[in-house]
C-alpha positions as CSV (number, residue, x, y, z in Angstrom):
1,M,-23.0,67.5,-94.3
2,K,-25.2,68.4,-91.5
3,R,-27.2,65.1,-91.7
4,V,-24.1,63.1,-91.5
5,S,-22.8,65.0,-88.5
6,I,-26.2,64.4,-86.8
7,L,-26.0,60.9,-87.5
8,L,-22.5,60.6,-86.3
9,F,-23.5,62.3,-83.0
10,S,-26.6,59.9,-82.7
11,V,-24.4,56.8,-83.1
12,L,-21.7,58.1,-80.7
13,A,-24.6,58.8,-77.8
14,L,-26.0,55.4,-78.3
15,A,-22.5,53.9,-77.9
16,G,-22.1,55.8,-74.7
17,C,-25.4,54.6,-73.3
18,S,-24.7,51.2,-74.2
19,Q,-21.3,51.5,-72.2
20,N,-22.9,53.0,-69.1
21,K,-25.6,50.0,-68.9
22,T,-22.7,47.6,-69.5
23,D,-20.6,49.3,-66.4
24,A,-23.7,49.5,-64.5
25,S,-24.4,45.7,-64.9
26,S,-20.8,45.0,-64.2
27,T,-21.2,46.9,-61.1
28,D,-24.4,45.2,-59.9
29,K,-22.9,41.7,-60.7
30,S,-19.8,42.7,-58.7
31,S,-21.9,44.1,-55.9
32,E,-24.1,40.8,-55.9
33,T,-21.3,38.7,-55.8
34,T,-19.7,40.3,-52.9
35,V,-23.1,40.1,-51.0
36,T,-23.2,36.4,-51.6
37,S,-19.6,36.0,-50.6
38,T,-20.3,37.8,-47.4
39,T,-23.4,35.8,-46.6
40,V,-21.6,32.4,-47.1
41,V,-19.0,33.5,-44.6
42,Q,-21.4,34.8,-42.1
43,S,-23.3,31.5,-42.3
44,S,-19.9,29.3,-42.0
45,S,-19.0,31.6,-38.9
46,S,-22.6,31.3,-37.4
47,Q,-22.6,27.4,-37.8
48,Q,-19.1,27.1,-36.1
49,T,-20.2,29.4,-33.2
50,S,-23.3,27.1,-33.0
51,V,-21.1,24.0,-32.8
52,V,-18.6,25.5,-30.1
53,Q,-21.6,26.7,-28.1
54,S,-23.1,23.2,-28.2
55,S,-20.0,21.4,-27.3
56,S,-19.3,23.8,-24.5
57,S,-23.0,23.1,-23.2
58,Q,-22.5,19.6,-23.4
59,Q,-19.1,19.7,-21.6
60,T,-20.8,21.7,-18.8
61,S,-24.0,19.4,-18.7
62,S,-21.6,16.4,-18.4
63,S,-19.5,18.2,-15.4
64,D,-22.9,19.1,-13.6
65,T,-23.8,15.3,-14.0
66,Q,-20.5,14.1,-12.5
67,D,-20.8,16.5,-9.4
68,E,-24.5,15.6,-9.1
69,S,-23.6,11.8,-8.8
70,L,-21.3,12.2,-6.0
71,S,-23.1,15.1,-4.3
72,Y,-24.0,13.1,-1.0
73,A,-20.7,11.9,-0.7
74,V,-19.0,11.7,3.1
75,N,-15.6,13.4,3.4
76,L,-13.6,10.8,5.3
77,D,-11.4,13.7,6.7
78,D,-14.3,14.2,9.0
79,F,-13.3,11.0,11.0
80,T,-10.0,12.9,11.8
81,Q,-10.3,14.5,15.5
82,E,-7.7,16.0,17.5
83,L,-8.2,15.1,21.1
84,T,-6.8,17.2,24.1
85,L,-5.2,15.0,26.8
86,Q,-5.7,15.8,30.4
87,D,-2.0,16.9,30.7
88,G,-2.6,19.4,27.5
89,R,-1.0,17.4,25.0
90,K,-2.8,16.6,21.6
91,Q,-3.6,13.2,20.2
92,T,-5.1,12.6,16.6
93,V,-7.6,9.8,16.1
94,H,-9.3,8.5,13.1
95,H,-12.6,7.0,14.2
96,L,-16.2,8.2,15.1
97,E,-18.5,6.2,17.2
98,F,-22.3,6.1,16.3
99,E,-25.1,5.2,18.7
100,S,-28.7,3.9,18.4
101,K,-31.3,3.8,21.2
102,Q,-33.5,1.3,19.2
103,K,-34.5,-1.8,20.6
104,N,-32.6,-5.2,19.9
105,Q,-30.0,-3.1,18.0
106,P,-26.4,-3.0,18.7
107,V,-25.7,0.0,21.2
108,T,-22.8,1.4,19.4
109,I,-20.8,0.8,16.3
110,L,-17.4,2.6,15.9
111,L,-15.9,3.3,12.5
112,N,-12.1,3.4,12.5
113,T,-10.8,4.6,9.1
114,K,-7.0,4.0,10.0
115,D,-7.4,0.5,11.3
116,L,-4.7,-2.4,11.6
117,N,-5.8,-4.7,9.1
118,N,-5.8,-5.3,5.3
119,T,-8.6,-3.1,4.4
120,G,-7.4,-0.1,6.7
121,N,-10.9,0.3,8.1
122,G,-12.6,-1.5,10.9
123,L,-16.2,-1.8,12.3
124,Y,-16.5,-2.3,16.4
125,I,-19.9,-3.5,17.1
126,T,-21.1,-3.6,20.8
127,T,-24.5,-5.2,21.3
128,T,-26.9,-4.8,24.2
129,A,-25.7,-7.8,26.0
130,G,-22.2,-6.2,26.1
131,D,-20.7,-8.6,23.5
132,E,-18.0,-6.9,21.4
133,F,-17.4,-7.9,17.6
134,F,-14.7,-6.7,15.1
135,Y,-15.1,-6.7,11.2
136,P,-12.8,-5.2,8.7
137,A,-14.5,-3.0,6.2
138,S,-14.0,-1.0,2.8
139,I,-15.2,2.4,2.1
140,A,-15.9,3.5,-1.3
141,E,-18.0,6.2,-3.2
142,E,-20.8,4.6,-5.6
143,P,-23.5,6.3,-7.7
144,T,-26.2,8.0,-5.9
145,K,-28.8,5.6,-4.2
146,T,-32.1,6.3,-2.2
147,I,-32.4,4.4,1.0
148,T,-35.0,4.5,3.9
149,V,-33.9,4.8,7.4
150,I,-35.8,4.8,10.7
151,N,-34.4,6.9,13.5
152,D,-34.7,6.7,17.3
153,A,-38.0,8.3,17.5
154,G,-39.4,5.6,15.3
155,E,-39.7,8.1,12.3
156,K,-38.9,7.0,8.5
157,R,-37.4,9.0,5.9
158,E,-35.6,8.6,2.6
159,V,-32.2,9.8,2.2
160,K,-29.8,10.0,-0.8
161,V,-26.3,8.4,-0.4
162,N,-22.9,7.9,-2.1
163,T,-20.7,6.5,0.4
164,V,-20.8,2.8,1.2
165,V,-19.2,0.7,4.1
166,K,-18.9,-2.9,3.0
167,V,-18.4,-5.4,5.8
168,A,-15.4,-7.7,5.0
169,T,-14.5,-11.1,6.3
170,P,-12.3,-11.1,9.2
171,E,-8.8,-12.6,8.7
172,D,-9.6,-15.7,10.7
173,S,-12.8,-16.1,8.4
174,S,-15.3,-15.9,11.3
175,D,-18.6,-14.1,10.9
176,P,-20.2,-14.4,14.4
177,M,-23.1,-11.8,13.5
178,Q,-23.4,-13.3,10.0
179,I,-23.1,-9.9,8.5
180,V,-20.1,-10.3,6.0
181,G,-21.1,-8.9,2.8
182,D,-23.6,-6.2,4.2
183,T,-23.4,-2.8,2.7
184,Y,-23.9,0.1,5.2
185,F,-24.1,3.7,4.4
186,L,-22.7,7.2,5.6
187,F,-24.4,10.2,5.1
188,Y,-24.8,14.0,6.4
189,N,-28.0,14.3,8.6
190,N,-29.8,17.7,9.3
191,Q,-27.6,18.4,12.2
192,G,-24.6,18.6,9.9
193,T,-23.1,15.4,11.7
194,I,-22.6,12.1,10.1
195,S,-25.1,9.3,10.3
196,L,-24.3,5.6,9.6
197,A,-27.3,3.3,8.5
198,T,-27.1,-0.4,8.9
199,R,-29.1,-3.4,8.9
200,N,-32.3,-3.6,11.1
201,F,-31.1,-6.3,13.0
202,A,-34.6,-6.6,14.7
203,E,-36.7,-6.9,11.5
204,N,-34.2,-7.8,8.7
205,A,-32.8,-11.2,10.1
206,V,-29.1,-11.7,9.8
207,G,-28.0,-13.9,7.2
208,T,-30.7,-12.7,4.8
209,T,-30.6,-10.1,2.0
210,L,-30.0,-6.8,3.2
211,D,-33.3,-4.5,3.1
212,T,-32.4,-0.9,2.1
213,T,-35.9,0.2,2.6
214,N,-35.7,-0.6,6.2
215,L,-32.2,0.6,7.7
216,V,-31.5,1.7,11.3
217,E,-30.1,5.3,11.6
218,Y,-27.0,5.3,14.0
219,L,-26.3,9.0,15.1
220,Q,-22.7,10.3,15.5
221,A,-21.9,10.3,19.2
222,D,-20.6,13.6,20.7
223,S,-17.0,14.0,20.4
224,I,-15.0,13.4,23.3
225,A,-13.6,16.7,24.8
226,E,-10.7,15.1,26.7
227,A,-9.0,11.5,26.5
228,P,-7.0,9.9,29.1
229,V,-3.4,10.7,29.5
230,A,-1.3,8.5,27.3
231,P,2.3,7.7,28.7
232,A,5.0,9.4,27.5
233,E,7.2,7.7,24.8
234,S,10.0,7.1,27.1
235,E,7.6,5.3,29.6
236,I,6.2,2.8,27.0
237,D,6.7,-0.6,27.5
238,S,6.2,-2.8,24.6
239,D,5.6,-5.8,26.6
240,A,2.5,-4.1,28.1
241,Y,0.9,-4.2,24.6
242,Y,1.7,-7.7,24.2
243,D,0.4,-8.8,27.5
244,S,-3.0,-7.0,26.8
245,I,-3.5,-8.5,23.5
246,L,-2.4,-12.1,24.9
247,A,-4.9,-11.5,27.8
248,A,-7.9,-10.7,25.2
249,W,-6.9,-13.8,23.1
250,Q,-6.7,-16.2,26.2
251,Q,-10.0,-14.9,27.6
252,Q,-11.9,-15.5,24.4
253,Q,-10.3,-19.0,24.0
254,D,-11.2,-20.0,27.4
255,Y,-14.9,-18.9,26.8
256,I,-14.9,-20.8,23.4
257,D,-13.6,-24.0,25.3
258,S,-16.2,-23.7,27.9
259,I,-19.1,-24.0,25.2
260,D,-20.2,-27.7,24.5
261,D,-22.8,-26.9,21.6
262,D,-20.6,-26.6,18.4
263,A,-23.5,-24.4,16.9
264,V,-23.0,-21.9,19.6
265,K,-19.2,-21.9,19.3
266,Q,-19.6,-20.8,15.6
267,S,-21.6,-17.9,16.6
268,V,-19.3,-16.3,18.9
269,Q,-16.3,-14.1,18.2
270,T,-12.8,-16.2,17.7
271,S,-9.7,-15.7,20.0
272,H,-8.3,-14.4,16.7
273,S,-10.6,-11.5,16.2
274,A,-10.6,-10.7,19.9
275,A,-6.8,-10.3,19.7
276,I,-7.1,-7.9,16.7
277,F,-10.1,-6.2,18.5
278,E,-7.9,-5.5,21.4
279,A,-4.8,-4.3,19.3
280,N,-7.1,-1.9,17.5
281,R,-8.4,-0.6,20.8
282,L,-4.9,0.0,21.7
283,E,-3.9,1.6,18.5
284,M,-7.0,4.1,18.8
285,E,-5.8,5.0,22.1
286,H,-2.1,5.2,21.5
287,P,-1.9,6.1,17.7
288,E,1.8,6.9,18.0
289,D,2.6,3.3,19.0
290,A,1.0,1.8,16.1
291,A,3.9,-0.1,14.8
292,I,4.7,-1.6,18.4
293,I,1.2,-2.5,18.8
294,N,1.2,-4.2,15.3
295,E,4.2,-6.1,16.1
296,S,2.8,-7.3,19.4
297,L,-0.5,-8.5,17.7
298,Q,1.5,-10.6,15.0
299,K,3.6,-12.2,17.8
300,V,0.3,-13.3,19.5
301,L,-1.3,-14.5,16.3
302,A,1.6,-16.5,15.6
303,G,1.6,-18.2,18.8
304,E,5.0,-16.8,20.2
């Protein structure tokens, strides 16, 4: 009887140990499964974060590239100036004049960003001989380009540009300076003002491909502190604008008629362009009368 009891006790003890091992094994497997599951979740989360960060990095890089590509652009709002007339009134203009003291180059080039022509921009070029030429122009921003300019001191330097001024064909299809198609450049100089880089007329002959490694730098002229007194609106005589434009047209036509050489005739400004030049000059002096001046110009061009 005692042996039976001992044997029964041994069997129960062994069964209990076996059950403990099974529970422990089950617990270990459960724990292992949980750890494995957690590891998978963490890996997935980490991968998503990495993708988001990579995407964000790419977007930032793309944004920086876009900003960099136009970082040398000129703000055309800088062409808008408010002049004080001698009688104290204010007058807003939208042009800047650029000057060069270099030999055999036009003396001044005026760029108007609110011009009376199809492009809305105009170049007014005055040569050393006193001749005046008008060309319509377009202004646009293009990817960064490096050009080489020479200043009044004869020093050359490289500058990066984004803002281009393209010389367009006048409405009468004339091209007295043979520069239609030229691309000039606007940029901010070390003085914080605007420079205009143009063809080197002395070394890069007109009619040939523009050499962007040999351009002339025109510096922004000093702003005019005062302007002549413009007539009050009630004193405006529209006939005066018409007469002034017609006189410019007639004077140029008389000059052309006096030239015998046809080749020379082709190299001078047409009477059509002379009228447009005068109309734009009047509009810059009296922007408040732009509509009246343009109407007078159209009458002259139509032969009325």
